Backbone as JSON Lines, residues from 0, in Angstrom:
{"i":0,"aa":"M","n":[176.71,-81.41,15.03],"ca":[175.39,-81.1,15.56],"c":[175.26,-79.85,15.05]}
{"i":1,"aa":"R","n":[176.56,-79.08,15.14],"ca":[176.08,-77.81,14.8],"c":[175.38,-77.08,13.68]}
{"i":2,"aa":"T","n":[175.87,-78.25,12.75],"ca":[175.29,-78.07,11.27],"c":[173.97,-77.98,11.49]}
{"i":3,"aa":"F","n":[173.47,-79.04,11.99],"ca":[172.3,-79.71,12.24],"c":[171.6,-78.82,12.38]}
{"i":4,"aa":"W","n":[171.64,-77.91,13.98],"ca":[171.3,-76.63,14.21],"c":[171.06,-75.53,13.15]}
{"i":5,"aa":"G","n":[171.88,-75.41,12.74],"ca":[171.89,-74.1,11.86],"c":[170.97,-74.73,10.82]}
{"i":6,"aa":"I","n":[171.0,-75.59,10.0],"ca":[170.14,-75.75,8.61],"c":[168.96,-75.92,9.47]}
{"i":7,"aa":"L","n":[168.12,-77.18,10.48],"ca":[167.06,-76.29,11.13],"c":[167.02,-74.61,12.02]}
{"i":8,"aa":"V","n":[168.19,-74.11,11.65],"ca":[167.44,-72.69,12.17],"c":[167.07,-72.25,10.59]}
{"i":9,"aa":"G","n":[167.91,-72.36,10.37],"ca":[167.56,-71.74,8.58],"c":[166.26,-72.47,7.58]}
{"i":10,"aa":"A","n":[166.01,-73.47,7.95],"ca":[164.63,-73.95,7.65],"c":[163.46,-73.26,8.39]}
{"i":11,"aa":"T","n":[163.65,-73.28,9.05],"ca":[162.49,-72.71,10.65],"c":[162.43,-71.08,10.03]}
{"i":12,"aa":"L","n":[163.19,-70.52,9.43],"ca":[163.63,-68.84,9.27],"c":[163.12,-68.9,7.91]}
{"i":13,"aa":"L","n":[162.8,-70.06,7.14],"ca":[162.25,-69.75,5.37],"c":[161.2,-69.81,5.43]}
{"i":14,"aa":"T","n":[160.58,-70.96,6.83],"ca":[159.08,-71.69,6.33],"c":[158.09,-70.01,7.6]}
{"i":15,"aa":"I","n":[158.75,-69.2,7.92],"ca":[158.12,-68.06,8.61],"c":[158.21,-67.03,8.42]}
{"i":16,"aa":"S","n":[159.21,-66.75,7.28],"ca":[159.08,-65.65,7.28],"c":[158.32,-65.0,5.18]}
{"i":17,"aa":"P","n":[157.86,-64.13,4.81],"ca":[157.05,-64.01,3.81],"c":[158.32,-64.21,2.49]}
{"i":18,"aa":"P","n":[157.64,-64.76,1.61],"ca":[158.72,-64.52,0.44],"c":[158.87,-63.55,-0.05]}
{"i":19,"aa":"L","n":[159.94,-63.46,-0.63],"ca":[160.27,-62.04,-1.27],"c":[160.24,-62.38,-3.21]}
{"i":20,"aa":"T","n":[158.84,-61.68,-3.1],"ca":[159.24,-61.14,-4.73],"c":[158.87,-60.46,-5.07]}
{"i":21,"aa":"A","n":[159.18,-59.78,-6.38],"ca":[158.8,-58.53,-7.03],"c":[157.55,-58.19,-7.22]}
{"i":22,"aa":"R","n":[157.41,-56.9,-6.62],"ca":[156.31,-56.32,-6.76],"c":[156.23,-55.92,-8.02]}
{"i":23,"aa":"A","n":[154.36,-55.83,-8.6],"ca":[154.47,-55.67,-10.03],"c":[154.32,-53.59,-10.12]}
{"i":24,"aa":"A","n":[155.02,-53.03,-10.67],"ca":[155.1,-52.34,-10.71],"c":[153.56,-50.99,-11.16]}
{"i":25,"aa":"E","n":[153.32,-49.95,-10.45],"ca":[151.31,-49.77,-10.23],"c":[151.46,-48.6,-11.19]}
{"i":26,"aa":"P","n":[150.55,-48.41,-11.66],"ca":[150.39,-47.36,-12.79],"c":[150.09,-46.11,-11.9]}
{"i":27,"aa":"Q","n":[150.38,-44.9,-12.58],"ca":[150.7,-43.46,-12.0],"c":[149.69,-42.69,-12.83]}
{"i":28,"aa":"L","n":[148.79,-42.26,-12.17],"ca":[148.08,-41.22,-13.14],"c":[148.51,-39.67,-12.96]}
{"i":29,"aa":"W","n":[149.28,-38.99,-14.26],"ca":[149.86,-37.59,-13.75],"c":[148.77,-36.69,-14.56]}
{"i":30,"aa":"I","n":[148.24,-35.54,-13.83],"ca":[147.76,-34.39,-14.33],"c":[148.44,-33.31,-15.21]}
{"i":31,"aa":"V","n":[148.65,-32.8,-16.39],"ca":[149.38,-31.78,-16.42],"c":[148.71,-30.14,-16.69]}
{"i":32,"aa":"T","n":[149.12,-29.81,-16.58],"ca":[148.25,-28.18,-17.07],"c":[148.91,-28.05,-18.25]}
{"i":33,"aa":"P","n":[147.39,-27.56,-19.57],"ca":[148.03,-27.17,-20.7],"c":[148.15,-26.21,-21.51]}
{"i":34,"aa":"A","n":[149.07,-25.86,-22.38],"ca":[149.77,-25.08,-22.64],"c":[148.89,-23.53,-22.61]}
{"i":35,"aa":"A","n":[147.76,-23.22,-22.9],"ca":[147.26,-22.42,-22.48],"c":[145.97,-23.35,-22.26]}
{"i":36,"aa":"A","n":[144.66,-22.35,-21.7],"ca":[143.29,-23.22,-20.93],"c":[142.33,-23.06,-22.34]}
{"i":37,"aa":"G","n":[141.97,-24.31,-21.89],"ca":[141.1,-24.92,-22.74],"c":[141.96,-25.52,-24.46]}
{"i":38,"aa":"A","n":[143.14,-25.31,-24.59],"ca":[144.06,-25.42,-25.44],"c":[144.25,-26.96,-25.3]}
{"i":39,"aa":"L","n":[143.32,-27.94,-26.28],"ca":[143.83,-29.29,-25.45],"c":[144.89,-30.24,-26.75]}
{"i":40,"aa":"S","n":[144.9,-29.79,-28.18],"ca":[145.1,-30.36,-29.18],"c":[146.36,-30.68,-28.65]}
{"i":41,"aa":"D","n":[147.55,-30.72,-27.78],"ca":[148.73,-30.95,-27.44],"c":[149.56,-31.62,-26.52]}
{"i":42,"aa":"C","n":[147.65,-32.29,-26.25],"ca":[148.18,-32.67,-24.89],"c":[148.83,-34.25,-24.55]}
{"i":43,"aa":"S","n":[148.57,-34.7,-25.79],"ca":[149.24,-36.08,-25.84],"c":[150.83,-36.24,-25.94]}
{"i":44,"aa":"E","n":[151.31,-35.17,-26.56],"ca":[153.3,-34.64,-26.89],"c":[153.17,-33.82,-24.84]}
{"i":45,"aa":"R","n":[152.27,-32.88,-25.32],"ca":[152.97,-32.42,-23.54],"c":[153.14,-33.08,-22.29]}
{"i":46,"aa":"A","n":[151.61,-33.72,-22.21],"ca":[151.63,-34.69,-20.82],"c":[153.19,-35.82,-21.29]}
{"i":47,"aa":"A","n":[153.12,-36.25,-22.34],"ca":[154.27,-37.64,-22.07],"c":[156.19,-36.85,-21.76]}
{"i":48,"aa":"N","n":[155.62,-35.38,-22.35],"ca":[157.04,-34.84,-22.07],"c":[156.63,-34.44,-20.54]}
{"i":49,"aa":"A","n":[156.12,-33.32,-19.81],"ca":[155.85,-33.31,-18.82],"c":[156.54,-34.24,-17.65]}
{"i":50,"aa":"V","n":[156.48,-35.68,-17.61],"ca":[156.26,-36.66,-17.41],"c":[157.6,-37.29,-17.44]}
{"i":51,"aa":"N","n":[158.06,-37.16,-18.8],"ca":[159.38,-37.9,-18.4],"c":[160.9,-36.59,-18.03]}
{"i":52,"aa":"T","n":[160.33,-35.41,-18.25],"ca":[161.15,-34.74,-17.21],"c":[161.02,-34.26,-16.58]}
{"i":53,"aa":"K","n":[160.11,-34.97,-15.82],"ca":[159.72,-34.98,-14.28],"c":[159.56,-33.41,-14.0]}
{"i":54,"aa":"S","n":[158.47,-32.74,-15.1],"ca":[158.33,-30.87,-14.78],"c":[157.27,-30.82,-13.39]}
{"i":55,"aa":"A","n":[157.52,-30.11,-13.39],"ca":[156.78,-29.07,-12.44],"c":[155.21,-28.6,-12.97]}
{"i":56,"aa":"D","n":[155.36,-29.14,-14.03],"ca":[153.43,-28.93,-14.75],"c":[152.62,-29.65,-14.87]}
{"i":57,"aa":"A","n":[153.73,-30.84,-14.24],"ca":[152.89,-32.16,-13.83],"c":[152.58,-32.78,-12.14]}
{"i":58,"aa":"R","n":[151.35,-33.09,-11.97],"ca":[151.28,-33.3,-10.84],"c":[150.31,-35.05,-10.72]}
{"i":59,"aa":"L","n":[151.05,-35.83,-9.49],"ca":[150.42,-37.2,-9.93],"c":[149.33,-36.94,-8.89]}
{"i":60,"aa":"L","n":[148.09,-37.8,-9.33],"ca":[146.89,-37.79,-8.96],"c":[147.17,-38.71,-7.31]}
{"i":61,"aa":"S","n":[146.46,-37.7,-6.33],"ca":[147.27,-38.47,-4.72],"c":[145.86,-39.07,-4.3]}
{"i":62,"aa":"S","n":[144.72,-39.08,-5.09],"ca":[143.08,-39.94,-4.37],"c":[143.77,-41.19,-5.3]}
{"i":63,"aa":"E","n":[142.59,-41.97,-4.91],"ca":[142.57,-43.32,-5.16],"c":[141.58,-42.6,-6.65]}
{"i":64,"aa":"A","n":[141.2,-43.89,-7.57],"ca":[140.7,-43.78,-8.11],"c":[140.88,-45.7,-9.18]}
{"i":65,"aa":"L","n":[139.51,-45.36,-10.19],"ca":[139.59,-46.36,-11.24],"c":[139.09,-45.99,-12.21]}
{"i":66,"aa":"V","n":[140.28,-46.59,-13.22],"ca":[139.98,-46.38,-14.65],"c":[139.72,-47.49,-15.59]}
{"i":67,"aa":"R","n":[138.61,-47.09,-15.8],"ca":[137.83,-47.89,-17.25],"c":[138.25,-48.42,-18.83]}
{"i":68,"aa":"W","n":[138.34,-48.74,-19.18],"ca":[138.62,-48.82,-20.61],"c":[137.83,-50.36,-21.31]}
{"i":69,"aa":"Q","n":[137.44,-50.22,-22.26],"ca":[136.76,-51.13,-23.06],"c":[138.15,-52.54,-22.68]}
{"i":70,"aa":"G","n":[137.12,-53.47,-21.94],"ca":[138.5,-54.66,-21.91],"c":[139.39,-54.93,-21.3]}
{"i":71,"aa":"G","n":[138.94,-53.82,-19.57],"ca":[140.3,-53.7,-18.79],"c":[139.49,-52.31,-17.59]}
{"i":72,"aa":"Q","n":[140.18,-52.32,-16.75],"ca":[140.48,-51.57,-15.79],"c":[141.48,-51.79,-14.79]}
{"i":73,"aa":"I","n":[142.25,-50.46,-14.57],"ca":[142.94,-50.88,-13.13],"c":[142.35,-50.04,-11.93]}
{"i":74,"aa":"R","n":[142.98,-50.16,-10.85],"ca":[142.71,-49.31,-9.49],"c":[144.22,-48.51,-9.06]}
{"i":75,"aa":"L","n":[144.35,-47.2,-9.01],"ca":[145.11,-46.29,-9.06],"c":[144.91,-46.1,-7.68]}
{"i":76,"aa":"R","n":[146.1,-46.57,-6.36],"ca":[146.2,-46.41,-5.46],"c":[146.84,-44.67,-5.0]}
{"i":77,"aa":"G","n":[145.22,-44.18,-4.16],"ca":[146.1,-42.72,-3.28],"c":[146.63,-42.69,-2.55]}
{"i":78,"aa":"E","n":[147.39,-41.68,-1.58],"ca":[147.92,-41.86,-0.4],"c":[146.68,-41.62,0.7]}
{"i":79,"aa":"G","n":[145.39,-41.49,-0.08],"ca":[144.0,-42.0,0.48],"c":[142.69,-41.45,0.01]}
{"i":80,"aa":"T","n":[141.84,-41.64,0.91],"ca":[141.13,-41.5,0.41],"c":[140.59,-40.2,-0.38]}
{"i":81,"aa":"D","n":[140.57,-38.97,0.05],"ca":[140.53,-37.47,0.02],"c":[140.33,-37.0,-1.46]}
{"i":82,"aa":"L","n":[139.1,-36.72,-1.46],"ca":[138.76,-36.38,-3.05],"c":[139.71,-35.58,-3.26]}
{"i":83,"aa":"E","n":[140.46,-35.4,-4.76],"ca":[141.24,-33.87,-4.57],"c":[140.16,-32.83,-5.8]}
{"i":84,"aa":"R","n":[140.39,-32.0,-5.94],"ca":[139.47,-31.03,-6.72],"c":[139.02,-31.29,-7.56]}
{"i":85,"aa":"K","n":[137.16,-31.81,-7.76],"ca":[137.49,-32.19,-8.81],"c":[137.19,-31.41,-10.44]}
{"i":86,"aa":"K","n":[136.77,-30.42,-9.92],"ca":[137.04,-29.26,-11.56],"c":[138.76,-28.88,-11.96]}
{"i":87,"aa":"D","n":[139.48,-29.53,-11.02],"ca":[141.32,-29.57,-11.42],"c":[141.3,-30.65,-12.2]}
{"i":88,"aa":"L","n":[140.18,-31.45,-12.38],"ca":[140.73,-32.54,-13.33],"c":[140.42,-32.57,-15.07]}
{"i":89,"aa":"W","n":[139.41,-32.21,-15.37],"ca":[138.72,-31.72,-16.61],"c":[139.63,-30.3,-17.71]}
{"i":90,"aa":"D","n":[139.68,-30.76,-19.08],"ca":[140.07,-29.85,-19.75],"c":[141.87,-29.62,-19.02]}
{"i":91,"aa":"K","n":[142.45,-30.53,-19.37],"ca":[143.61,-30.84,-18.92],"c":[143.86,-31.8,-19.87]}
{"i":92,"aa":"C","n":[145.45,-32.07,-18.84],"ca":[146.17,-33.66,-19.77],"c":[146.61,-34.22,-18.89]}
{"i":93,"aa":"F","n":[146.46,-35.6,-19.13],"ca":[146.96,-36.48,-18.53],"c":[148.06,-37.62,-19.02]}
{"i":94,"aa":"A","n":[148.75,-38.38,-18.2],"ca":[149.58,-39.28,-18.75],"c":[149.5,-40.81,-17.59]}
{"i":95,"aa":"L","n":[149.25,-41.54,-18.23],"ca":[149.15,-42.63,-17.09],"c":[151.13,-43.35,-17.35]}
{"i":96,"aa":"A","n":[151.41,-43.75,-16.43],"ca":[152.57,-44.26,-16.4],"c":[152.85,-45.82,-15.38]}
{"i":97,"aa":"V","n":[153.79,-46.43,-15.86],"ca":[153.71,-47.63,-15.05],"c":[156.04,-47.69,-15.17]}
{"i":98,"aa":"D","n":[155.83,-47.53,-14.11],"ca":[157.74,-47.31,-13.83],"c":[158.4,-46.34,-14.3]}
{"i":99,"aa":"G","n":[157.58,-44.9,-14.58],"ca":[158.14,-43.63,-14.88],"c":[157.77,-43.57,-16.95]}
{"i":100,"aa":"R","n":[157.19,-44.91,-17.37],"ca":[157.44,-44.93,-18.57],"c":[155.57,-44.45,-18.99]}
{"i":101,"aa":"V","n":[156.02,-43.55,-19.7],"ca":[154.06,-42.78,-20.2],"c":[153.8,-44.62,-21.17]}
{"i":102,"aa":"I","n":[152.62,-45.35,-20.68],"ca":[151.84,-45.54,-21.77],"c":[150.99,-44.92,-22.81]}
{"i":103,"aa":"V","n":[149.98,-44.38,-21.93],"ca":[149.37,-43.62,-22.7],"c":[149.04,-42.02,-22.22]}
{"i":104,"aa":"S","n":[149.04,-41.11,-23.24],"ca":[149.0,-39.11,-22.94],"c":[147.49,-39.13,-23.36]}
{"i":105,"aa":"G","n":[147.35,-38.49,-23.01],"ca":[146.17,-37.11,-23.71],"c":[145.3,-36.16,-23.3]}
{"i":106,"aa":"A","n":[143.78,-35.99,-23.11],"ca":[143.31,-34.94,-22.83],"c":[142.62,-35.4,-21.97]}
{"i":107,"aa":"T","n":[141.8,-34.73,-20.99],"ca":[140.91,-34.79,-20.07],"c":[139.56,-34.3,-20.44]}
{"i":108,"aa":"L","n":[138.91,-34.99,-20.27],"ca":[136.79,-34.11,-20.72],"c":[135.69,-34.98,-19.2]}
{"i":109,"aa":"V","n":[135.31,-33.95,-19.49],"ca":[133.91,-34.29,-19.1],"c":[132.65,-35.37,-20.51]}
{"i":110,"aa":"P","n":[132.31,-36.64,-19.42],"ca":[131.54,-37.11,-20.66],"c":[130.09,-36.48,-21.49]}
{"i":111,"aa":"H","n":[130.22,-35.42,-21.6],"ca":[128.86,-34.2,-21.95],"c":[129.77,-33.21,-22.85]}
{"i":112,"aa":"S","n":[131.01,-33.57,-22.93],"ca":[131.91,-32.64,-24.16],"c":[131.89,-32.58,-25.05]}
{"i":113,"aa":"A","n":[131.98,-31.28,-25.82],"ca":[131.24,-30.97,-27.15],"c":[132.46,-30.74,-28.02]}
{"i":114,"aa":"R","n":[133.46,-31.05,-27.6],"ca":[134.67,-31.67,-28.45],"c":[135.05,-32.65,-29.43]}
{"i":115,"aa":"L","n":[135.53,-32.81,-30.15],"ca":[136.03,-33.75,-31.27],"c":[137.71,-33.4,-31.07]}
{"i":116,"aa":"L","n":[137.93,-35.11,-29.97],"ca":[139.58,-34.86,-30.19],"c":[140.15,-36.76,-30.7]}
{"i":117,"aa":"R","n":[141.06,-36.53,-31.2],"ca":[141.05,-37.85,-32.61],"c":[143.04,-38.18,-31.43]}
{"i":118,"aa":"F","n":[142.89,-38.25,-30.49],"ca":[143.57,-38.87,-29.13],"c":[142.98,-39.03,-28.05]}
{"i":119,"aa":"P","n":[143.92,-40.05,-27.52],"ca":[143.44,-40.27,-26.49],"c":[142.58,-39.4,-25.22]}
{"i":120,"aa":"V","n":[142.0,-40.12,-24.55],"ca":[140.9,-39.12,-23.79],"c":[140.63,-40.04,-22.69]}
{"i":121,"aa":"L","n":[140.72,-39.29,-21.79],"ca":[140.01,-39.53,-19.93],"c":[139.17,-38.61,-19.14]}
{"i":122,"aa":"Q","n":[138.09,-39.83,-19.74],"ca":[136.9,-39.01,-19.06],"c":[136.68,-39.2,-17.57]}
{"i":123,"aa":"V","n":[136.24,-37.81,-17.05],"ca":[136.1,-37.6,-15.72],"c":[134.76,-38.18,-15.28]}
{"i":124,"aa":"L","n":[134.1,-39.15,-14.66],"ca":[132.3,-39.85,-15.49],"c":[132.32,-39.18,-13.22]}
{"i":125,"aa":"S","n":[133.09,-39.21,-12.64],"ca":[132.39,-38.86,-11.21],"c":[132.31,-37.03,-10.81]}
{"i":126,"aa":"W","n":[132.22,-36.23,-12.24],"ca":[132.64,-35.01,-11.74],"c":[131.63,-33.88,-11.61]}
{"i":127,"aa":"R","n":[130.42,-34.64,-10.99],"ca":[128.78,-34.06,-10.39],"c":[128.91,-34.34,-8.94]}
{"i":128,"aa":"G","n":[129.43,-35.54,-8.58],"ca":[128.95,-35.5,-7.03],"c":[130.49,-34.95,-6.19]}
{"i":129,"aa":"R","n":[130.2,-34.68,-4.98],"ca":[131.24,-34.55,-3.75],"c":[131.56,-36.48,-3.38]}
{"i":130,"aa":"D","n":[130.79,-36.75,-2.92],"ca":[131.23,-38.07,-2.22],"c":[132.09,-38.92,-3.1]}
{"i":131,"aa":"E","n":[131.14,-39.19,-4.52],"ca":[131.22,-39.76,-5.49],"c":[133.38,-40.43,-5.61]}
{"i":132,"aa":"S","n":[133.49,-41.49,-5.55],"ca":[134.91,-41.84,-5.63],"c":[135.48,-41.16,-6.83]}
{"i":133,"aa":"L","n":[137.22,-41.24,-7.54],"ca":[137.09,-41.06,-8.75],"c":[137.06,-42.04,-9.73]}
{"i":134,"aa":"E","n":[135.95,-41.88,-11.0],"ca":[136.28,-43.03,-12.12],"c":[136.7,-42.27,-13.09]}
{"i":135,"aa":"F","n":[137.41,-42.6,-13.75],"ca":[137.94,-42.41,-15.12],"c":[137.17,-43.37,-16.41]}
{"i":136,"aa":"E","n":[136.73,-42.61,-17.44],"ca":[137.3,-43.62,-18.77],"c":[138.02,-43.4,-19.85]}
{"i":137,"aa":"L","n":[138.91,-44.65,-20.32],"ca":[139.66,-44.24,-20.82],"c":[139.54,-44.86,-22.38]}
{"i":138,"aa":"T","n":[139.28,-43.34,-23.18],"ca":[138.73,-44.02,-24.87],"c":[140.07,-43.52,-25.36]}
{"i":139,"aa":"P","n":[140.19,-44.27,-26.86],"ca":[141.54,-44.33,-27.45],"c":[140.74,-42.62,-28.42]}
{"i":140,"aa":"A","n":[140.07,-41.88,-28.57],"ca":[139.39,-40.53,-29.06],"c":[138.05,-40.43,-28.39]}
{"i":141,"aa":"F","n":[137.74,-39.19,-28.8],"ca":[136.19,-38.76,-28.41],"c":[135.63,-37.79,-29.22]}
{"i":142,"aa":"P","n":[134.39,-38.86,-29.3],"ca":[134.34,-40.12,-29.09],"c":[134.94,-40.72,-29.58]}
{"i":143,"aa":"A","n":[134.85,-42.35,-28.98],"ca":[135.51,-43.51,-28.86],"c":[135.55,-43.88,-30.49]}
{"i":144,"aa":"D","n":[134.68,-43.69,-31.4],"ca":[135.24,-44.12,-32.82],"c":[135.3,-43.76,-33.52]}
{"i":145,"aa":"K","n":[136.02,-42.0,-33.49],"ca":[136.59,-41.26,-34.43],"c":[138.5,-40.88,-33.8]}
{"i":146,"aa":"S","n":[138.38,-42.41,-33.25],"ca":[140.21,-42.95,-33.49],"c":[140.79,-43.13,-34.48]}
{"i":147,"aa":"T","n":[141.9,-42.37,-34.31],"ca":[142.82,-42.71,-35.32],"c":[143.4,-43.89,-35.13]}
{"i":148,"aa":"V","n":[143.67,-44.55,-33.75],"ca":[145.03,-45.23,-33.55],"c":[144.39,-46.49,-33.95]}
{"i":149,"aa":"P","n":[144.87,-47.47,-34.53],"ca":[144.04,-48.94,-35.04],"c":[144.5,-50.14,-34.24]}
{"i":150,"aa":"V","n":[143.07,-50.43,-34.17],"ca":[142.63,-51.08,-32.45],"c":[142.82,-52.1,-31.84]}
{"i":151,"aa":"Q","n":[144.21,-52.93,-32.44],"ca":[144.85,-53.45,-32.51],"c":[146.26,-52.78,-31.52]}
{"i":152,"aa":"E","n":[146.27,-51.46,-31.59],"ca":[148.17,-50.79,-30.89],"c":[147.22,-50.75,-30.06]}
{"i":153,"aa":"W","n":[145.52,-49.63,-29.94],"ca":[145.18,-49.4,-28.74],"c":[144.95,-50.92,-27.6]}
{"i":154,"aa":"L","n":[144.38,-51.66,-28.18],"ca":[145.07,-52.8,-27.24],"c":[146.0,-53.45,-26.41]}
{"i":155,"aa":"S","n":[147.19,-53.43,-27.59],"ca":[148.65,-53.36,-27.49],"c":[148.82,-52.91,-25.86]}
{"i":156,"aa":"R","n":[148.81,-51.32,-26.28],"ca":[149.42,-50.13,-25.58],"c":[148.55,-50.45,-24.02]}
{"i":157,"aa":"M","n":[146.98,-50.9,-24.05],"ca":[145.98,-51.12,-22.5],"c":[146.27,-52.41,-22.11]}
{"i":158,"aa":"A","n":[147.42,-53.03,-22.69],"ca":[148.12,-54.8,-22.23],"c":[148.72,-54.44,-21.16]}
{"i":159,"aa":"E","n":[149.49,-53.0,-21.29],"ca":[150.41,-52.89,-20.74],"c":[150.49,-52.49,-19.13]}
{"i":160,"aa":"L","n":[149.08,-52.12,-18.97],"ca":[148.57,-51.36,-17.94],"c":[148.07,-52.31,-16.67]}
{"i":161,"aa":"R","n":[147.41,-53.73,-17.68],"ca":[147.18,-54.57,-16.42],"c":[148.67,-55.06,-15.55]}
């Protein structure tokens, strides 16, 4: 009789308890100060190194944000909806990481920038309004058609963020 009750209690607990599933890793956006103000040419390497070494130069974006790219998008979960000082988001370096592994890194710009960068760029789309939620567009270069990264490699890298 005890075995019957044990089985019954165990089966009941399994049906009412939530399933234990592995939680998908969430991407994180790190903002990194460039070596010198406005010097973005080494951003890809600098941001990746700062995140990998857990440098004090790298700070985690704490606001909720949307990052879009051609063919996909991700929503970054923040500690809340408080918007960070947006002026501190462009002309910086960035790294998008999953499980502490950098997937893509480069520089942040506003969309009207006159710069030509042949490495990944995270455009700050919501740089004007204070009440706008943070939105970014990720491109393989700036402008996007100047990329030196093969399209298939870029798409493969972006697939890791989904």
